[in-house]
C-alpha positions in Angstrom: 0.1 -0.1 -0.1 1.5 3.5 -1.1 2.2 5.8 1.8 -0.1 9.0 1.9 0.8 11.8 -0.1 1.8 15.3 1.3 -1.1 17.8 1.3 -0.8 20.6 -1.3 -3.0 23.9 -1.1 -3.1 27.4 -2.2 -2.5 30.2 0.3 -3.6 33.8 0.2 -3.4 36.0 3.4 -4.2 39.7 3.1 -3.6 41.8 6.2 -4.2 45.4 5.9 -1.3 47.5 4.7 1.3 44.5 5.2 2.3 42.6 2.2 0.0 39.9 1.0 1.2 36.2 1.4 0.4 34.5 -1.6 1.8 30.9 -2.6 1.4 27.1 -2.2 1.5 25.4 1.3 2.8 21.8 1.2 1.9 19.9 4.6 3.1 16.3 5.5 0.7 13.4 4.7 -2.8 13.8 6.2 -2.6 13.1 9.9 0.9 13.9 10.4 1.8 16.8 12.4 4.9 18.8 10.8 8.2 18.7 12.7 9.5 21.9 11.3 8.5 24.6 8.7 10.3 26.1 5.8 9.5 29.6 4.0 10.7 29.1 0.2 10.8 31.7 -2.1 12.2 32.6 -5.7 14.9 34.6 -7.4 14.8 38.0 -9.2 13.7 36.4 -12.5 11.1 33.8 -11.4 8.3 32.9 -9.0 7.4 30.3 -6.4 6.4 27.8 -9.2 10.2 27.4 -10.2 11.1 23.7 -10.6 13.7 23.8 -8.0 11.4 25.1 -5.4 8.7 22.6 -6.3 11.1 19.9 -6.0 12.5 21.1 -2.6 8.9 21.5 -1.3 8.0 18.2 -2.1 10.9 16.6 -0.6 10.7 18.6 2.7 7.1 17.7 2.9 7.9 13.9 2.5 10.4 14.3 5.2 7.6 15.7 7.6 7.9 19.3 7.0 5.5 22.0 6.4 6.7 24.2 3.4 5.2 27.7 2.2 6.7 28.5 -1.0 5.6 32.0 -1.9 5.8 34.9 -4.1 7.6 38.1 -2.9 5.6 41.1 -3.2 7.6 42.4 -6.2 6.4 39.5 -8.2 2.8 39.7 -6.9 2.8 43.3 -8.3 4.2 42.3 -11.7 4.3 39.1 -13.4 7.7 39.7 -15.2 10.9 41.5 -14.7 13.4 41.8 -11.8 12.8 43.8 -8.5 14.1 47.4 -8.3 16.0 48.9 -5.3 12.8 50.2 -3.8 11.4 46.7 -3.5 13.8 45.0 -1.1 12.5 46.3 2.2 8.9 45.3 1.3 10.2 41.8 0.1 11.5 41.3 3.3 8.3 42.4 5.1 6.6 39.8 2.9 9.1 37.1 4.2 8.4 38.0 7.7 4.4 37.8 7.0 5.1 34.3 5.4 7.1 33.1 8.5 4.0 34.2 10.5 1.6 32.3 8.3 3.6 29.2 8.7 3.8 29.5 12.4 0.0 29.7 12.6 -0.3 26.2 11.0 2.3 24.5 13.0 4.6 24.5 16.1 8.4 24.2 15.9 11.3 25.9 14.3 10.8 28.0 11.1 13.5 28.2 8.7 13.8 30.9 5.9 14.9 29.8 2.6 15.1 31.4 -0.8 16.9 31.2 -4.2 19.5 33.8 -5.1 17.7 37.3 -4.5 15.1 35.7 -2.3 17.9 34.0 -0.1 19.8 37.3 0.1 16.5 39.1 1.3 16.0 36.2 3.8 19.5 36.7 5.1 19.3 40.6 5.5 15.9 40.0 7.3 17.5 37.4 9.7 20.3 39.9 10.4 17.8 42.6 11.0 15.7 40.5 13.2 17.6 37.8 15.2 15.4 35.0 16.4 13.1 35.3 13.5 14.3 32.3 11.8 15.7 29.0 13.4 18.0 28.8 10.2 18.5 29.9 6.7 18.6 27.9 3.4 20.3 29.9 1.0 20.3 28.6 -2.6 22.6 30.0 -5.1 23.5 33.1 -2.9 24.6 36.1 -5.1 27.7 36.9 -3.6 28.4 39.6 -6.5 27.1 40.5 -9.7 28.9 38.5 -12.6 32.3 40.1 -13.6 32.2 42.0 -10.3 34.0 39.7 -7.9 35.1 42.4 -5.5 31.6 44.0 -4.7 30.5 41.4 -2.4 27.1 41.3 -0.8 28.2 40.4 2.7 28.2 43.5 4.8 25.3 42.0 7.0 27.1 38.4 7.5 28.9 39.4 10.8 25.6 40.5 12.2 24.1 37.1 11.1 23.7 34.9 14.1 21.3 32.4 12.4 22.6 28.8 11.4 23.0 28.9 7.5 23.2 26.2 4.9 24.5 27.4 1.3 23.6 25.4 -1.8 26.1 26.5 -4.5 26.8 25.5 -7.9 30.4 24.5 -9.0 30.5 27.3 -11.8 28.1 30.0 -10.3 29.0 33.4 -12.1 27.4 35.2 -9.0 30.4 33.7 -6.7 32.8 30.9 -6.8 32.6 28.1 -4.2 36.0 29.4 -2.9 34.6 32.8 -2.3 31.7 31.4 -0.6 33.8 29.3 1.8 35.7 32.5 2.8 32.5 34.6 3.2 30.6 32.1 5.3 33.5 32.5 7.9 32.2 36.1 8.4 29.0 34.6 9.9 29.2 34.0 13.7 26.9 30.9 13.6 27.1 27.4 12.3 27.3 27.2 8.6 27.6 24.6 5.8 27.9 24.6 2.2 26.5 21.8 -0.2 28.2 22.2 -3.5 26.2 20.7 -6.5 26.8 20.6 -10.2 25.8 23.5 -12.0 25.5 27.1 -12.5 23.4 29.6 -10.8 20.5 27.4 -11.6 22.0 24.6 -9.5 21.6 22.2 -12.6 18.2 23.1 -13.5 18.9 24.7 -16.7 21.5 22.1 -17.7 20.7 19.6 -20.6 20.9 16.7 -18.2 18.9 18.3 -15.4 19.9 18.6 -11.7 22.1 15.9 -10.0 19.9 12.9 -9.1 18.6 13.1 -5.6 19.6 17.0 -5.2 16.4 17.9 -3.2 16.9 14.9 -0.8 20.5 15.9 -0.3 19.4 19.5 0.6 16.9 18.1 3.1 19.5 16.0 4.8 22.1 18.7 4.9 19.6 21.3 6.4 18.4 18.7 9.1 22.2 18.0 9.8 22.8 21.7 10.4 19.7 22.0 12.6 21.2 19.1 14.8 24.6 20.7 15.1 23.1 23.9 16.0 21.0 22.3 18.7 17.7 23.3 17.1 15.1 21.0 18.1 12.2 19.9 15.8 8.7 19.6 17.1 
């Protein structure tokens, strides 16, 4: 007999002047209480339906997590195009709201995660609000713009007290693995780097697709980080 499938349902929460939370909630199989929660958001050129995010959400839900993959406010405002400089603060408020929505449907640690721009905003929010997240999952963190390796986006790292897992491609033009290894030492909290085959897309744009079992490896790596940091799941 097949195991019960995780529950997937749309989410739309509007709360006054605060950014709306819109996305898709993945819960463990019916009857199963989530052990932890993950807010998962996208990069500058995509949305919450990016294949990487869908695969990760399914893998985490299968492992007993509740996952909210959501669109940042800039993407809710316009379906195409990157965010502007004025969008960043509101996008972080959107992430804060998503964490609150996730806490309302489960008890236990909540992790903030995001791809590229989404991960960068999650990390800045965690530096601004220590204790908001139990950990960070930063997918293809954009250390710098392509061809500008000295303009690092790490000013907030020394204020980041949140355990952090980086998932990084072997040939990412937004930052070499060696640069990331050096940058993570700026963070005064447990950190890990999971290196995967691929560029800034983590292999999803390659002709052969991502590495087999990538999503499962990310789940295992994040759970290992939580254990190292002493974060208890519900």
